[in-house]
C-alpha positions in Angstrom: 11.3 6.7 -33.1 9.4 4.3 -30.9 8.0 5.5 -27.6 10.4 3.1 -25.8 13.4 4.8 -27.4 12.1 8.2 -26.1 11.7 6.8 -22.6 15.2 5.5 -22.6 16.8 8.9 -23.2 18.7 9.5 -20.0 19.8 12.9 -18.7 23.2 13.7 -17.4 22.0 13.1 -13.8 20.9 9.6 -14.8 17.2 10.3 -14.5 15.0 9.9 -17.6 13.8 13.1 -19.0 10.3 14.3 -18.3 8.1 13.2 -21.1 4.6 14.9 -21.4 2.2 12.3 -22.7 -1.5 12.5 -23.5 -2.9 9.1 -24.6 -4.9 9.2 -27.8 -8.4 7.8 -27.6 -7.4 5.0 -30.1 -4.8 3.8 -27.6 -7.3 3.5 -24.7 -9.0 0.2 -24.0 -12.6 0.0 -25.4 -15.7 -0.9 -23.4 -19.2 -1.9 -24.5 -21.6 0.2 -22.4 -24.3 -1.4 -20.3 -27.3 -2.4 -22.3 -25.6 -3.8 -25.4 -27.3 -6.9 -26.6 -26.9 -9.8 -29.1 -24.2 -12.4 -29.6 -20.7 -11.0 -29.6 -18.0 -12.1 -32.0 -16.0 -8.9 -32.0 -15.6 -6.0 -29.6 -15.3 -2.3 -30.5 -16.5 0.6 -28.4 -15.6 3.5 -26.1 -12.6 3.8 -23.7 -13.3 2.5 -20.1 -12.4 5.8 -18.5 -14.7 8.6 -19.8 -12.8 11.5 -21.4 -12.0 14.3 -18.9 -11.9 17.7 -20.8 -8.5 19.3 -20.6 -6.9 16.4 -18.6 -3.2 15.8 -19.4 -0.2 14.1 -17.6 3.6 14.4 -17.7 5.8 11.4 -17.0 9.3 11.0 -15.6 10.8 7.5 -15.3 14.0 6.6 -13.4 15.3 3.2 -14.7 17.9 3.1 -12.0 15.1 2.2 -9.5 13.3 -0.8 -10.9 10.0 -2.3 -9.8 8.7 -5.9 -10.1 5.9 -5.9 -12.6 3.7 -8.3 -10.6 4.0 -6.1 -7.6 3.1 -3.0 -9.6 0.0 -4.8 -11.1 -1.1 -6.1 -7.7 -0.8 -2.7 -6.0 -2.5 -0.9 -8.9 -5.5 -3.2 -8.9 -5.9 -2.8 -5.2 -5.8 0.9 -5.5 -8.2 0.9 -8.4 -10.6 -1.1 -6.4 -10.4 1.4 -3.5 -10.9 4.3 -5.9 -13.9 2.6 -7.5 -15.7 2.6 -4.1 -15.6 6.4 -4.0 -17.8 8.9 -5.7 -16.5 9.8 -9.2 -16.4 13.5 -8.4 -15.2 13.2 -4.7 -12.5 15.7 -3.9 -9.3 14.0 -2.6 -6.3 15.3 -0.7 -4.0 12.3 -0.4 -4.5 8.8 -1.7 -1.9 6.1 -1.1 -1.4 2.4 -1.3 0.4 1.7 1.9 -2.4 -0.4 3.3 -2.2 -2.8 0.3 0.0 -5.6 1.7 3.8 -5.6 1.9 4.7 -5.3 -1.7 7.7 -3.0 -2.4 5.5 -0.6 -4.4 4.0 2.7 -3.2 1.4 4.5 -5.3 0.8 8.0 -4.0 -1.5 10.9 -5.2 -1.1 14.3 -3.5 -3.4 17.4 -4.1 -1.3 20.5 -3.7 -4.2 22.9 -4.1 -5.7 25.0 -1.3 -9.2 24.0 -0.3 -10.6 27.2 -1.8 -9.0 26.5 -5.3 -11.6 26.1 -8.0 -9.9 23.0 -9.5 -9.3 20.0 -7.2 -8.0 16.5 -7.5 -11.0 14.1 -7.8 -11.5 10.4 -8.0 -11.8 10.6 -11.8 -8.4 12.1 -12.1 -6.8 9.4 -10.0 -8.5 6.6 -11.9 -7.5 8.1 -15.3 -3.9 8.7 -14.2 -3.4 5.3 -12.7 -4.9 3.6 -15.8 -2.7 5.6 -18.2 0.4 5.1 -16.1 0.1 1.3 -16.0 -0.6 1.2 -19.7 2.5 3.3 -20.3 4.7 1.0 -18.1 3.3 -2.1 -19.8 3.6 -0.8 -23.4 7.1 0.6 -22.9 8.3 -2.3 -20.5 9.4 0.4 -18.1 8.7 -1.0 -14.6 10.6 1.5 -12.6 10.1 4.6 -10.5 7.6 6.9 -12.0 6.7 10.5 -11.1 3.9 12.4 -12.8 2.0 15.7 -12.7 -1.7 15.9 -13.5 -3.1 18.9 -15.3 -6.5 20.4 -16.1 -6.3 23.1 -18.8 -2.6 23.4 -18.1 -3.0 23.9 -14.4 -1.4 21.4 -12.0 -4.1 19.7 -9.9 -2.1 16.8 -8.4 1.2 14.9 -8.4 1.4 11.1 -8.7 4.3 8.7 -8.0 4.9 4.9 -8.3 8.0 4.2 -6.3 9.8 1.4 -4.5 9.3 1.5 -0.8 12.6 0.0 -0.1 15.3 -0.4 -2.7 16.9 -3.2 -0.7 14.0 -5.5 -1.6 14.6 -5.2 -5.3 17.2 -7.9 -5.5 15.8 -10.0 -2.6 12.6 -11.2 -1.0 12.5 -9.5 2.3 11.8 -6.0 3.5 14.0 -3.8 5.7 12.8 -5.5 8.9 13.5 -9.0 7.5 9.9 -10.0 7.3 9.0 -12.0 4.2 7.0 -10.2 1.6 3.3 -11.2 1.7 1.1 -11.9 -1.3 -0.2 -8.4 -1.3 -3.7 -9.7 -0.9 -6.2 -7.6 1.1 -6.2 -9.0 4.7 -9.9 -9.7 4.4 -9.3 -12.0 1.5 -7.2 -15.2 2.0 -6.7 -18.6 0.6 -9.0 -20.3 3.2 -11.9 -18.8 1.2 -10.9 -21.1 -1.7 -12.4 -24.6 -2.2 -10.9 -26.5 -5.1 -13.4 -29.0 -6.5 -11.3 -30.3 -9.4 -8.4 -29.5 -11.7 -10.4 -26.8 -13.5 -13.1 -25.7 -11.1 -13.8 -24.6 -7.5 -15.7 -22.2 -5.3 -14.8 -18.9 -3.6 -16.7 -17.4 -0.7 -16.2 -13.7 -0.1 -14.8 -13.3 3.5 -16.1 -9.8 3.6 -19.6 -10.6 2.3 -20.2 -14.3 3.2 -23.5 -14.3 1.2 -21.5 -13.7 -2.0 -19.9 -16.7 -3.7 -18.2 -17.4 -7.0 -18.0 -20.8 -8.7 -15.2 -20.8 -11.2 -14.5 -23.0 -14.2 -11.3 -22.8 -16.4 -11.6 -23.7 -20.0 -10.1 -22.9 -23.4 -6.9 -20.9 -24.1 -4.1 -19.6 -21.8 -3.7 -15.9 -21.4 -0.3 -14.2 -20.5 -0.1 -13.0 -16.9 0.5 -9.5 -18.2 -2.7 -9.5 -20.2 -4.7 -10.9 -17.3 -3.4 -8.2 -14.9 -4.0 -5.4 -17.4 -7.6 -6.5 -18.3 -8.6 -6.8 -14.7 -7.2 -3.3 -14.0 -9.1 -2.0 -17.0 -12.4 -3.6 -16.0 -12.0 -2.2 -12.5 -11.5 1.3 -14.1 -14.5 0.8 -16.3 -16.7 0.2 -13.2 -15.2 3.2 -11.3 -17.4 6.0 -12.8 -20.6 4.3 -11.6 -22.1 4.4 -8.1 -21.5 1.1 -6.4 -25.3 0.9 -5.7 -26.2 1.3 -9.4 -27.4 -1.9 -11.2 -25.0 -3.3 -13.8 -26.9 -5.0 -16.6 -23.8 -5.6 -18.7 -20.2 -4.6 -18.8 -17.7 -5.7 -21.5 -14.1 -4.6 -21.6 -11.4 -5.3 -24.3 -7.8 -4.8 -23.4 -5.8 -2.0 -25.1 -3.9 -4.5 -27.2 -7.0 -6.5 -28.1 -5.6 -9.7 -26.5 -8.1 -10.3 -23.7 -11.6 -9.4 -22.7 -13.8 -9.5 -19.7 -17.6 -9.9 -20.1 -19.9 -9.3 -17.1 -23.7 -9.8 -17.2 -26.4 -9.6 -14.6 -29.0 -12.4 -14.2 -32.6 -11.9 -13.1 -32.8 -12.8 -9.4 -34.1 -11.6 -6.1 -30.9 -9.8 -5.4 -29.8 -6.8 -7.6 -26.5 -7.2 -9.3 -24.7 -3.8 -8.8 -21.3 -2.4 -9.5 -20.3 -3.2 -6.0 -20.5 -6.9 -6.9 -18.7 -6.2 -10.2 -15.7 -4.8 -8.3 -15.8 -7.6 -5.7 -15.9 -10.3 -8.4 -12.9 -8.7 -10.2 -11.0 -8.5 -7.0 -11.7 -12.1 -6.1 -10.9 -13.3 -9.7 -7.5 -11.8 -9.5 -6.5 -12.2 -5.8 -8.1 -15.5 -4.9 -8.2 -17.4 -8.2 -5.7 -16.7 -10.9 -2.8 -15.5 -8.8 -2.9 -18.1 -6.0 -3.6 -20.9 -8.4 -1.3 -19.6 -11.1 -4.0 -20.3 -13.7 -3.9 -17.7 -16.4 -6.5 -18.5 -19.1 -10.1 -18.5 -20.1 -12.3 -18.6 -17.0 -16.0 -18.4 -16.3 -17.4 -17.2 -12.9 -20.9 -18.0 -11.8 -21.7 -15.3 -9.3 -24.3 -16.3 -6.6 -25.9 -14.5 -3.7 -27.6 -16.2 -0.7 -30.6 -13.9 0.2 -32.2 -15.1 3.5 -31.4 -18.7 2.8 -32.3 -18.6 -1.0 -29.1 -19.1 -3.0 -29.4 -17.7 -6.5 -27.2 -16.9 -9.4 -27.3 -13.2 -10.0 -24.4 -12.5 -12.3 -21.7 -14.0 -14.6 -18.1 -13.0 -15.4 -16.0 -14.3 -18.2 -12.4 -13.6 -18.9 -11.2 -14.8 -22.3 -8.4 -14.5 -24.8 -9.2 -12.6 -27.9 -7.3 -11.9 -31.2 -7.2 -8.3 -32.1 -10.6 -7.7 -30.5 -12.2 -10.8 -32.1 -13.2 -13.7 -29.9 -11.4 -17.0 -30.6 -13.5 -19.7 -32.2 -13.3 -22.2 -29.3 -14.5 -19.7 -26.8 -17.4 -18.2 -28.9 -20.0 -20.7 -27.7 -19.1 -20.2 -24.0 -18.8 -16.5 -24.2 -22.2 -16.1 -25.9 -24.3 -18.5 -23.9 -27.0 -17.0 -21.8 
C-alpha cells in the first residue's frame, strides 16, 4: 500500500492516525560536499542533513484542517533560514514562525525537557524535522495540520507542529482582523530592492546588506513551483550545519525526486564567500526573484560584493531543472561554465 493510502486512514474521531516514520537515506535529497571538482553531468551524493544517530519522528495529520502549499513552503523556508543562522548544536527551548509575515501557517518547536536533562532539542533536530516534514507533506500531497514528536534513542526531546493560525482564512484571503494577507516576505526584503533590466534579467540589492547584490538571468527550462520551493528549502538545510562564517567553496544539492538542482560556487575575490552569503542568496532567490516575478525555471545568479568601493563577483548560484539527477542537455554548458 502506498504511503498516501496509509496517511488517509482516518480514526473514528476524524483525525488521521499517528504514523511513525523514519525516512530512509535513499529518500533524502543528495548533496555534493564542498570541494568537489570537475564538470558535472550527473549528481549523486550524501543527504543534505547529516545523519543524527537515534533520531526518529512520529507524524499525525489532520486533513480536516488544510493549509495552502505555497504558504507552507514560504514559512518553512523562512524558518530554515533562521535555523541556519544558529549554531548546529545550540540548545533551543521554543522556536516558532510567528515573525514570518502574515501567512496562515504557524510552525512551532517546543522542548519539554528540564534544563538539567541530558538530551535537549538542538538546532540540528529542528532542521532535520522541518526538512523531513516538508518532504512528507510534498510526497503525500498532505498539506494540512501536522503534529509530530521528535525522539533520540526512543526518548522524546521535542514536539513540532505545522498548523493553521486561523481556520477562517483557509477559504478566503483575509485574517481574523480583516487585514489582507501579506506576501510573507521578511520585512527587511521588499520589491523595491528589485531592478528589472529586461524580460529575463535584473538586479537585486540586499536591503539588509547593501554591499551584497545579485544579478539574475533566466534561461532554459521551466521548473514546477513545487520543485523550486523544495530545492530552495533543501539547499538552505544543506547550509545549516556550517558556521555562517565558514568559507563555502562549493555546494551542490539535488532535490529528493531528482527534478531540480542548485549549484553554488565561490569565486576568488577580495571578499570571502561564506555560508552567510549562501543563505542570503537562497533567501533572495526565492523571496525577491522567483516568487514576485512568478518565474519558475533555470536561473543564474551572479553574486557580487562591494568592498570599500571595489565591486567584485565573489560567488555564483544556479538553479536548474534535472532529469532523475542528470542535467538536461541545454543547461549543461551554462551549469558547467567557470
